[in-house]
C-alpha positions in Angstrom: 85.2 104.4 13.8 88.2 106.5 13.2 89.7 108.7 15.8 92.6 111.2 15.1 94.3 112.9 18.3 94.2 116.5 18.1 97.9 117.1 18.4 98.8 115.3 15.4 96.9 117.6 13.0 99.0 119.6 10.5 98.4 123.5 11.0 96.7 125.1 8.1 98.8 128.2 8.1 101.9 126.0 8.0 100.4 124.1 5.1 99.4 127.3 3.2 102.9 128.8 3.7 104.5 125.6 2.1 102.1 126.0 -0.7 102.8 129.7 -1.1 106.7 128.8 -1.3 106.2 126.2 -3.8 104.1 128.5 -6.0 106.7 131.4 -5.9 109.5 128.9 -6.8 107.6 128.0 -9.9 107.1 131.7 -10.4 110.8 132.3 -10.2 111.6 129.6 -12.6 109.1 130.9 -15.1 111.1 134.1 -14.9 114.6 132.4 -15.2 113.2 130.5 -18.3 112.3 134.1 -20.0 116.0 135.4 -19.3 117.4 134.0 -22.4 114.6 135.7 -24.8 114.7 138.9 -22.8 118.5 139.2 -22.8 118.8 138.5 -26.5 116.0 140.9 -27.4 117.4 143.5 -25.2 120.9 143.0 -26.9 119.3 143.5 -30.3 117.2 146.6 -29.3 120.3 148.2 -27.8 122.4 147.2 -30.8 119.7 149.1 -33.2 119.7 152.0 -30.6 123.5 152.3 -30.9 123.1 152.7 -34.7 120.3 155.0 -34.2 122.3 157.1 -31.9 125.1 157.5 -34.2 122.7 158.7 -37.0 120.4 160.8 -35.0 121.9 162.4 -32.0 124.1 165.3 -31.9 127.7 164.6 -31.7 128.0 165.9 -28.0 125.2 163.7 -26.9 126.1 160.6 -29.3 129.6 160.6 -27.7 128.0 159.3 -24.5 124.8 157.4 -25.6 126.6 155.2 -28.4 129.1 153.5 -26.0 126.4 153.2 -23.5 123.9 151.6 -25.9 126.8 149.5 -27.3 128.3 148.4 -23.9 124.5 147.4 -22.8 124.1 145.3 -26.0 127.4 143.6 -25.3 126.6 142.7 -21.8 123.3 141.5 -22.7 124.7 139.2 -25.7 127.6 138.0 -23.1 124.8 137.1 -20.6 122.8 135.5 -23.3 126.0 133.2 -24.1 126.2 132.4 -20.3 122.7 131.4 -20.0 123.0 129.1 -23.0 125.6 127.1 -20.9 124.6 127.8 -17.3 121.0 127.6 -15.6 120.9 129.8 -12.5 119.1 129.0 -9.3 115.6 129.9 -9.4 116.1 132.1 -6.5 118.4 134.4 -8.5 116.0 134.9 -11.6 114.2 138.1 -10.2 117.4 139.8 -9.3 118.9 139.2 -12.5 115.8 140.3 -14.2 116.0 143.4 -12.1 119.5 143.9 -13.3 118.5 143.7 -16.7 115.6 146.3 -16.3 118.2 148.5 -14.5 120.3 148.6 -17.6 117.2 149.5 -19.6 116.3 152.1 -17.1 119.7 153.8 -17.0 119.9 154.1 -20.8 116.7 155.8 -20.8 117.1 158.1 -18.0 120.6 159.2 -19.2 119.1 159.8 -22.6 116.5 162.0 -21.2 119.0 163.9 -19.2 121.3 164.5 -22.0 118.7 165.6 -24.6 116.4 167.6 -22.0 113.6 166.5 -24.2 110.3 165.6 -22.3 109.2 163.2 -25.1 111.9 160.8 -24.1 109.8 160.0 -21.1 108.4 157.5 -23.3 111.5 155.2 -23.0 111.1 155.3 -19.4 107.3 154.5 -19.9 108.2 151.3 -22.0 110.4 150.1 -19.2 107.8 150.6 -16.8 105.4 148.6 -19.0 108.0 145.8 -19.6 108.3 145.5 -15.9 104.8 144.5 -15.6 105.2 142.0 -18.4 108.5 140.6 -17.1 108.5 140.2 -13.4 106.2 137.9 -11.2 107.3 139.0 -7.7 105.4 141.6 -5.8 108.3 143.1 -3.9 110.6 143.1 -6.8 107.9 144.5 -9.2 107.3 147.5 -6.8 111.0 148.1 -6.0 111.6 148.6 -9.6 108.7 150.7 -10.5 109.2 152.9 -7.4 112.7 153.2 -8.5 111.8 154.2 -12.1 109.5 156.8 -10.7 112.1 158.1 -8.3 114.7 158.2 -10.9 112.8 160.0 -13.4 111.6 162.6 -10.9 115.0 163.1 -9.8 116.2 163.6 -13.4 113.4 165.9 -14.2 114.1 168.2 -11.2 117.7 168.7 -12.7 116.2 170.0 -15.9 114.4 173.2 -16.8 111.1 173.5 -15.8 108.4 173.0 -18.4 104.5 172.4 -18.6 105.1 169.2 -20.8 106.7 167.5 -17.6 103.3 167.2 -16.0 101.7 165.7 -19.0 104.4 163.0 -19.3 104.2 162.6 -15.4 100.6 161.7 -15.7 101.5 159.4 -18.6 103.9 157.7 -16.4 101.4 157.3 -13.9 98.8 155.9 -16.3 101.5 153.3 -17.5 102.4 152.5 -14.0 98.7 151.5 -13.5 98.5 149.5 -16.9 101.7 147.8 -15.7 100.4 146.9 -12.3 97.2 145.5 -13.8 99.2 143.6 -16.5 101.4 142.3 -13.6 98.6 141.3 -11.5 96.7 139.6 -14.0 99.8 138.0 -15.5 100.6 136.7 -12.1 97.2 135.5 -11.2 97.0 133.4 -14.5 100.1 131.7 -14.0 99.7 131.0 -10.1 96.3 129.4 -11.2 98.2 127.4 -13.8 101.0 126.6 -11.3 98.3 125.5 -8.7 96.6 123.4 -11.4 99.9 121.8 -12.3 100.2 120.9 -8.6 97.0 119.5 -8.2 97.3 117.4 -11.3 100.8 116.2 -9.7 99.1 115.5 -6.5 96.1 113.5 -8.3 98.7 111.7 -10.3 100.7 110.8 -7.1 97.5 109.8 -5.5 96.4 107.6 -8.4 100.0 105.9 -8.1 99.4 105.7 -4.4 96.0 104.1 -4.8 97.2 101.8 -7.5 100.0 100.6 -5.0 97.2 100.3 -2.3 95.2 98.0 -4.8 98.1 95.9 -5.7 99.2 95.6 -2.1 95.5 94.3 -1.4 95.5 92.0 -4.2 99.0 90.6 -3.6 98.4 90.1 0.2 94.9 88.4 -0.8 96.7 86.2 -3.1 99.4 85.4 -0.7 97.5 84.6 2.6 94.5 82.9 0.9 96.2 79.6 1.1 98.2 79.9 4.1 96.6 78.5 7.3 99.5 78.4 9.6 99.3 81.1 11.8 103.1 82.1 12.2 103.6 81.8 8.5 100.6 83.9 7.7 101.5 86.7 10.2 105.3 86.9 9.3 104.1 86.9 5.5 101.7 89.9 6.3 103.9 92.2 8.1 106.8 91.7 5.7 104.6 92.5 2.6 103.1 95.6 4.2 106.4 96.9 5.2 107.9 96.5 1.8 104.9 97.8 0.0 104.5 101.1 2.2 108.2 101.5 3.1 107.6 101.5 6.7 109.9 101.2 9.6 108.1 98.6 11.5 105.1 96.6 11.2 103.6 94.3 13.8 100.6 92.2 14.6 99.1 91.7 18.1 96.7 89.1 18.9 94.4 89.2 22.1 94.2 86.3 24.5 91.0 84.4 25.4 90.1 86.9 28.0 90.7 89.9 25.8 92.7 92.0 28.4 96.2 91.1 27.1 97.5 91.8 23.4 100.5 89.7 22.6 103.1 90.4 19.6 102.8 87.6 17.3 104.8 89.0 14.4 107.2 91.9 13.7 109.4 92.9 11.1 113.1 92.8 11.4 115.4 91.6 14.2 113.6 93.8 16.7 110.3 92.1 15.8 111.8 88.6 15.9 113.3 89.4 19.3 110.2 90.8 20.8 108.1 87.8 19.6 110.7 85.5 21.1 110.4 87.4 24.6 106.4 87.0 24.0 105.9 90.8 24.5 102.7 91.7 25.6 100.6 94.9 26.2 97.5 95.6 28.5 94.5 96.2 26.6 93.8 99.4 28.1 93.9 103.4 27.3 97.7 103.6 28.4 99.0 102.8 25.0 98.0 103.4 21.4 97.8 99.7 20.7 96.0 98.8 24.0 93.5 101.4 23.3 92.8 100.0 19.9 92.8 96.5 21.2 90.3 97.4 24.0 87.9 99.8 21.9 88.2 98.4 18.3 88.7 101.9 16.9 91.6 103.0 14.6 94.0 105.6 16.3 97.2 107.1 15.1 99.9 109.6 16.0 101.5 111.6 13.2 104.3 112.8 15.4 105.3 110.4 18.4 107.6 112.9 20.0 104.6 115.3 20.6 102.5 114.7 24.1 99.6 112.5 23.5 96.7 110.7 25.5 98.1 107.3 24.2 101.8 106.3 24.6 103.5 105.1 21.4 104.9 101.7 20.9 108.5 102.7 21.8 110.2 99.3 20.9 112.0 100.5 17.8 114.5 103.4 17.4 113.6 106.1 14.5 109.8 105.4 14.5 108.0 109.0 14.2 104.6 108.3 13.1 102.4 105.4 14.4 99.0 103.7 13.1 97.1 101.3 15.0 94.2 99.3 13.3 91.9 96.8 14.8 91.8 93.2 13.5 88.2 92.2 14.1 85.4 90.2 12.1 81.6 90.6 12.7 82.3 92.8 15.8 84.8 90.2 17.4 88.1 91.6 18.3 91.1 89.6 17.2 93.9 91.9 17.6 95.9 94.9 16.4 97.8 95.8 13.4 100.5 98.3 14.3 102.2 100.4 11.4 105.4 102.5 12.3 106.9 105.0 9.9 110.3 107.0 10.1 108.5 110.3 8.7 106.2 112.4 10.6 102.6 113.0 9.3 103.1 109.6 7.3 99.5 108.6 7.4 96.8 110.6 5.6 93.3 110.5 6.5 92.5 109.4 3.2 94.7 106.5 3.6 92.7 105.3 6.7 89.7 103.6 4.9 91.8 101.6 2.6 94.3 100.4 5.4 91.0 99.6 7.4 90.0 97.4 4.7 93.4 95.9 4.4 93.2 95.1 8.2 89.8 93.6 7.5 91.2 91.2 5.1 94.2 90.2 7.5 91.5 89.8 10.2 89.8 87.3 7.9 92.8 85.3 7.3 93.6 85.3 11.1 90.2 84.1 11.7 90.5 81.4 9.1 93.7 80.3 10.6 92.3 80.1 14.0 89.3 77.9 12.8 92.0 75.8 11.0 94.0 75.6 14.2 90.8 74.6 16.1 90.0 72.1 13.6 93.6 70.5 13.6 93.6 70.6 17.4 90.2 68.9 17.5 91.2 66.5 14.9 94.6 65.9 16.5 92.7 65.5 20.0 90.1 63.1 18.3 92.6 60.8 16.9 94.5 60.6 19.9 91.5 60.0 22.3 90.5 57.2 19.6 93.8 55.8 19.7 93.9 55.8 23.4 90.6 54.4 23.6 91.5 51.5 21.3 94.6 51.0 23.2 93.1 51.0 26.7 90.4 48.6 25.3 93.1 45.9 24.4 94.8 45.5 27.7 93.9 44.9 31.4 97.4 45.8 32.8 97.1 49.0 34.6 100.7 50.0 34.1 100.5 49.3 30.3 97.2 51.2 30.1 98.5 54.3 31.8 101.8 54.3 29.9 99.7 54.3 26.5 97.7 57.5 28.0 101.0 59.1 28.7 102.3 58.4 25.3 99.3 59.8 23.3 99.1 62.7 25.6 102.8 63.5 24.7 102.0 63.9 21.1 99.2 66.7 22.0 100.8 68.5 24.9 104.5 69.0 25.2 106.1 68.4 28.4 109.7 67.3 29.8 108.2 65.0 32.3 104.6 63.5 32.7 103.3 61.3 35.4 100.2 59.7 36.8 99.8 59.6 40.5 97.3 57.8 42.5 96.1 58.2 46.0 97.6 55.3 47.8 96.9 55.3 51.7 96.8 59.1 52.0 100.0 59.6 49.8 100.7 60.1 46.1 102.5 57.4 44.4 104.0 57.4 40.9 102.3 54.5 39.1 103.2 55.5 35.5 105.6 58.2 34.0 107.2 59.5 31.0 110.6 61.5 30.6 111.7 60.5 34.3 115.4 59.1 34.8 115.6 55.5 35.0 116.1 54.9 38.7 114.4 53.1 41.4 114.0 56.5 43.3 110.9 57.6 41.0 108.9 54.4 42.0 109.6 54.8 45.7 108.7 58.6 45.6 105.8 59.3 48.1 104.0 62.6 48.2 101.9 63.2 51.4 98.7 64.9 50.4 98.4 68.1 52.8 95.0 69.3 52.5 95.7 72.7 54.2 95.0 75.7 52.5 98.5 77.1 52.0 101.1 74.4 52.2 100.4 72.1 49.2 99.9 72.3 45.4 98.4 68.8 45.4 96.2 69.5 48.4 94.8 72.6 46.5 93.9 70.2 43.6 92.3 67.8 45.9 90.2 70.5 47.5 89.1 72.4 44.5 88.8 69.5 42.0 89.9 71.3 39.1 93.7 71.9 37.1 96.3 74.2 38.6 98.7 75.6 36.2 102.0 77.2 37.7 103.7 79.3 35.1 107.0 79.5 37.5 107.2 77.1 40.3 110.2 78.9 41.9 107.8 81.7 42.8 106.0 79.2 45.2 107.0 78.5 48.6 105.2 75.3 48.8 106.9 73.6 45.8 109.7 71.2 46.4 112.3 70.0 43.8 113.2 66.3 43.4 116.4 65.2 44.0 118.5 64.0 40.9 116.3 65.4 38.6 116.3 68.6 36.2 114.5 71.4 38.1 110.9 72.0 37.1 109.9 75.7 36.0 106.4 75.4 34.6 104.0 72.8 36.1 100.4 71.6 35.4 98.3 69.3 37.6 95.0 67.9 36.5 93.0 65.9 38.9 91.8 62.3 38.1 88.0 62.2 39.1 85.7 59.3 39.8 82.4 60.9 40.1 83.1 63.8 42.6 86.2 62.0 44.4 89.9 62.7 43.3 91.6 59.4 43.0 94.9 60.8 41.4 96.5 63.5 39.6 97.9 63.9 36.2 101.2 65.8 36.5 103.1 67.8 33.5 106.2 69.7 33.9 108.4 71.7 31.9 112.2 72.7 32.5 111.6 76.1 30.6 109.6 79.0 31.5 106.9 78.2 29.0 103.4 78.3 30.8 100.6 76.0 29.9 98.1 77.6 27.6 94.1 77.3 28.1 94.1 74.9 25.1 96.8 72.6 26.6 94.9 72.5 30.1 91.8 71.5 28.2 93.6 68.8 26.1 95.3 67.4 29.4 91.9 67.5 31.2 90.4 65.3 28.3 93.2 62.7 28.7 92.9 62.8 32.6 89.3 61.9 32.2 90.2 59.2 29.8 92.7 57.9 32.3 90.1 58.2 35.1 87.6 56.2 33.0 90.2 53.6 32.2 91.1 53.0 35.7 87.6 52.9 37.0 86.5 50.3 34.2 89.6 48.3 34.2 87.6 45.2 35.6 84.8 45.7 32.7 87.5 45.9 29.7 87.6 42.2 29.3 83.9 41.8 28.5 83.9 45.2 26.7 86.8 44.2 24.6 85.3 40.9 23.6 82.1 42.5 22.7 83.8 45.2 20.7 85.8 42.7 18.7 82.8 40.6 17.8 80.9 43.9 16.9 83.8 45.0 14.8 84.0 41.7 12.9 80.0 41.8 12.2 80.6 45.3 11.1 83.6 44.2 8.8 81.5 41.4 7.3 78.4 43.5 6.8 80.6 46.3 5.4 82.4 43.8 3.0 79.1 42.4 1.9 77.8 45.8 1.1 81.1 46.8 -0.6 80.8 43.8 -2.8 77.1 44.6 -3.6 77.9 48.1 -4.3 80.9 46.9 -6.6 78.7 44.7 -8.5 75.9 47.3 -9.0 78.5 49.6 -10.2 80.1 47.2 -12.6 76.6 46.6 -14.0 75.8 50.2 -14.5 79.2 51.0 -16.0 78.5 47.9 -18.4 75.1 49.1 -19.4 76.1 52.6 -19.9 79.2 51.5 -22.1 76.6 49.1 -24.0 74.2 52.1 -24.7 77.1 54.4 -25.7 78.7 51.8 -28.0 75.2 50.9 -29.6 74.6 54.7 -30.0 77.7 55.2 -31.9 77.4 51.9 -34.0 73.8 52.8 -34.9 74.8 56.1 -36.5 76.5 54.4 -39.5 73.7 52.6 -40.8 71.3 55.4 -39.9 73.4 57.7 -41.9 73.4 55.3 -44.9 69.3 55.1 -44.6 68.9 58.8 -44.6 71.3 59.0 -47.7 69.8 56.3 -49.5 66.3 57.4 -48.9 66.9 61.0 -50.0 68.4 59.5 -53.3 65.5 57.5 -53.6 63.1 60.3 -53.4 65.1 62.1 -55.9 64.4 59.3 -58.4 61.9 60.3 -60.9 60.3 56.7 -61.1 59.7 56.6 -57.4 58.8 60.5 -57.1 56.0 59.8 -59.8 54.8 56.7 -57.9 52.5 57.5 -55.1 53.0 53.9 -53.5 56.6 54.0 -53.6 56.9 57.6 -52.8 54.9 56.9 -49.7 57.0 53.9 -48.6 60.3 55.9 -48.9 58.8 58.7 -47.0 57.7 56.3 -44.0 61.4 55.0 -44.2 62.7 58.6 -43.6 60.0 58.9 -40.6 61.2 55.8 -39.2 64.8 56.8 -39.5 64.3 60.4 -38.2 62.7 58.6 -35.0 65.4 56.1 -34.7 68.0 59.0 -34.9 66.1 60.9 -32.0 66.5 57.7 -29.9 70.2 57.3 -30.8 70.5 61.1 -29.9 68.8 60.5 -26.6 71.1 57.4 -26.0 74.2 59.5 -26.7 73.1 62.2 -24.4 72.5 59.7 -21.8 75.9 58.3 -22.3 77.6 61.8 -22.2 75.5 62.7 -18.8 76.8 59.4 -17.2 80.5 59.9 -18.4 80.0 63.8 -17.2 80.7 64.7 -20.7 77.8 66.8 -21.9 78.7 70.2 -22.8 76.3 73.0 -22.1 76.5 76.7 -23.6 74.7 78.9 -21.3 73.3 82.2 -22.7 70.5 84.7 -21.6 67.2 82.8 -22.7 63.6 83.6 -22.7 61.3 80.9 -21.3 58.1 81.8 -23.5 60.6 81.7 -26.6 61.6 78.0 -25.6 58.1 77.0 -25.1 57.4 78.2 -28.6 59.9 76.0 -30.1 58.7 73.1 -28.2 55.0 73.8 -29.1 56.1 73.9 -32.9 57.4 70.4 -32.4 54.3 69.0 -31.1 51.7 70.9 -33.1 50.9 68.1 -35.5 50.6 65.2 -32.8 48.3 67.7 -30.6 46.1 68.2 -33.6 45.9 64.3 -34.3 45.2 63.6 -30.6 42.5 66.6 -30.4 44.5 67.7 -27.4 44.4 71.3 -26.2 47.8 72.9 -25.3 47.2 76.2 -23.3 50.4 78.2 -22.5 49.5 81.0 -20.1 50.9 84.5 -20.3 54.6 84.4 -19.0 55.8 87.8 -20.1 56.9 88.6 -16.5 59.3 85.8 -16.3 62.9 87.0 -16.0 65.6 85.9 -18.4 67.8 83.0 -17.5 71.5 81.9 -17.9 71.0 78.4 -19.6 71.6 76.4 -22.7 68.7 76.8 -25.0 68.9 73.5 -26.8 69.1 71.6 -23.6 66.1 73.5 -22.3 64.2 72.5 -25.5 64.9 69.0 -25.2 64.0 69.0 -21.3 60.6 70.7 -21.8 60.1 68.5 -25.0 60.5 65.2 -23.1 58.1 66.5 -20.3 55.3 67.7 -22.7 55.9 64.5 -24.8 55.3 62.6 -21.7 52.0 64.7 -21.0 50.7 64.0 -24.6 51.5 60.4 -24.3 49.8 59.9 -20.8 46.7 62.3 -21.5 43.6 60.5 -23.5 42.5 62.2 -26.6 40.5 65.4 -26.1 42.4 66.1 -23.0 43.9 69.3 -21.9 47.5 70.1 -21.3 48.4 73.6 -19.4 51.5 75.2 -19.1 52.4 78.3 -16.7 55.2 79.6 -14.9 56.1 82.1 -11.9 59.1 84.1 -10.9 60.4 83.3 -7.3 63.0 84.6 -4.9 65.2 81.8 -3.5 68.3 81.6 -1.4 71.3 80.5 -2.9 73.2 79.1 0.0 75.3 82.2 1.0 72.6 84.1 2.8 71.7 86.2 -0.5 68.3 85.8 -2.3 68.2 85.3 -6.2 65.6 85.1 -9.0 64.4 81.7 -10.3 61.6 80.4 -12.1 59.0 77.7 -11.4 57.4 76.2 -14.3 54.5 73.9 -14.0 53.3 71.5 -16.8 49.9 69.9 -15.7 47.7 67.4 -17.7 44.3 65.9 -17.5 45.9 62.4 -18.1 45.9 59.2 -16.0 48.5 60.6 -13.5 51.4 58.9 -11.6 51.0 56.8 -8.3 52.7 58.9 -5.3 54.7 55.7 -4.6 56.5 56.2 -7.9 57.3 60.1 -7.6 60.8 59.3 -6.4 61.5 56.9 -9.2 60.0 58.8 -12.2 63.2 60.6 -13.2 65.5 57.6 -12.6 67.2 56.6 -15.7 65.3 54.0 -18.0 62.3 53.8 -15.5 58.7 53.7 -17.0 55.5 53.1 -15.0 53.2 50.3 -15.8 53.9 47.2 -17.9 55.8 48.0 -20.9 54.0 45.0 -23.0 50.9 47.0 -22.8 52.2 50.2 -24.2 51.3 51.2 -27.6 54.3 51.6 -30.0 53.4 55.0 -31.2 55.5 58.1 -30.2 52.5 60.2 -29.4 49.7 57.7 -29.0 48.1 57.2 -25.6 50.5 55.4 -23.5 52.8 55.1 -26.4 56.2 53.7 -26.1 
């Protein structure tokens, strides 16, 4: 479930204003790109007008209009030259366009004023129409059109009144309406085109973004698949995600066994390494964003960490402006939190969250696998050390040597600066075995009175409660006394040595640093304490037990050696037999080839072909050679199977088609033996992925056996049914069960486990007939 705090949402009006700004900017660029053509076209028009004024206008008017038109043309040509070497900013496009239109209007209005001819209003009308085709801004369009109308009206008021002015005023109004419609239609078309272009760009960016996400997922999957070390795994994950998504900070928090604390286990940069070294932790509660996700297992994010929010961001790194926390969980079990921080606001889009959650699921699977691997490694190490300790204890009766070995093996499993075993002697604890203590007689003489009061002794607490006691920092306890001439202890673990329900001593582990003992280390130390207690309790029985173990081990070794020798002999015999079959099969191929070739040559000889007796003899030779070739091919297949060299080429096959091929092979023997082979309808069977030639051999052997062991006149029935079966991963797949039943002599149930064994045959071979398809044939 994804939750998004309301304060992080982007306001729709801001988003719309930003889109409008981008659209108007694109329209300004469109107008800017039109300036070259318009300026060149205008220059050419005014050049022609200057020539026309020279020919058509009276001298008094031409004296004013010719320089005006020529000057406008020169200005436009010059502006066209400037545009060829300089591209003005898009924001200046409309003001420049209005300036060009103003030159057109001034020339038209001056011509109208000087000639006093109402028909010259058509020039103003053309300018109004051109404005609708040129401009793409509402305010500039209305400003130019209103200016043109007011300027025309002002000029007309200076001229003598005439009824024609009314007609031309209506024409201007109609032109203004047409220009407005043209302007609006053109603007809408271009706006739609610009928005489609923006959408296409956004889709392309989204495709690139998705491709990067898929690439990240694939690369992450490749990298973390083979990593089972937790620290290496998490460091690889956070650095890869930071690089691929260009984030400011990436961190992974893992929950403790209780689930109420989330500890930082990996972070990018120097800040992340420092926080990991300091064992930075957060409470799994609603106070922080990471804590809330760790508690509820739901994705949360802040797109602006500077705004007030229900959840406090992870303020451990400067410059982070947006934060996303994703739960790491598998099958509903919460493992931790993946925290992503960006230096940009609104960095995490809603569309990205499902993919990032899938990425977090990948990481959760890898973390779970690392946990499993660590547990397996821990269990294996504990088993090995316990086994080694057990073997060491079984070989000695000396208590000091026995306990020293316990401490030595314990040191490989639980790291400590000092370890000791203390036994209760006359109401006080005495050190009877130690590891890491200074070489001085003061240690052996150390006596610790057992105080059973409630508040004054950690040893008394262990004796009363009969369970381990772990102290993260002994300096915080008033009942702890440091031993002189010894490095101060900071973290301590005491485990009771129990004999039944009685505490006979204590296993003491001390560290000189503030590194508290974990639950796993307490479990391991408890296992070794139980081992030490058992060893102490059974010290008087070890002699007998040791001799018994030695005798038993010797017998096991002898029996194992005998079995190994027997297995070796059988394997050698089996390899020799397989090698003989393979060599024999290959050696027989050469004479078979000769037999086949010469028999074919004999059949083509006219003397033999015309002699029925000789032709029959050669035909029988060919039949014998064909049967012998089948035997040799079967021997070669058997050798390939033994050597795991049989090549199979699976393809979609139909069981009914395979059975039709087999039936064609046995059609003549069935007719000779008067056997009835019934193949029931199997059109509903699904196609299988299998090697068709191999299946033909399999079914041919089985049906051949049915023919050989069914008396003449018997019935052989074949049918198949589709079934659903589990494939070992919890999924169900289709399979086909094929049944071949005959009315023959059957097989003794005692031989059911042997009939598919290589070279096995029921009954006495000497009593079998030699025909391939005869009843009980060889």
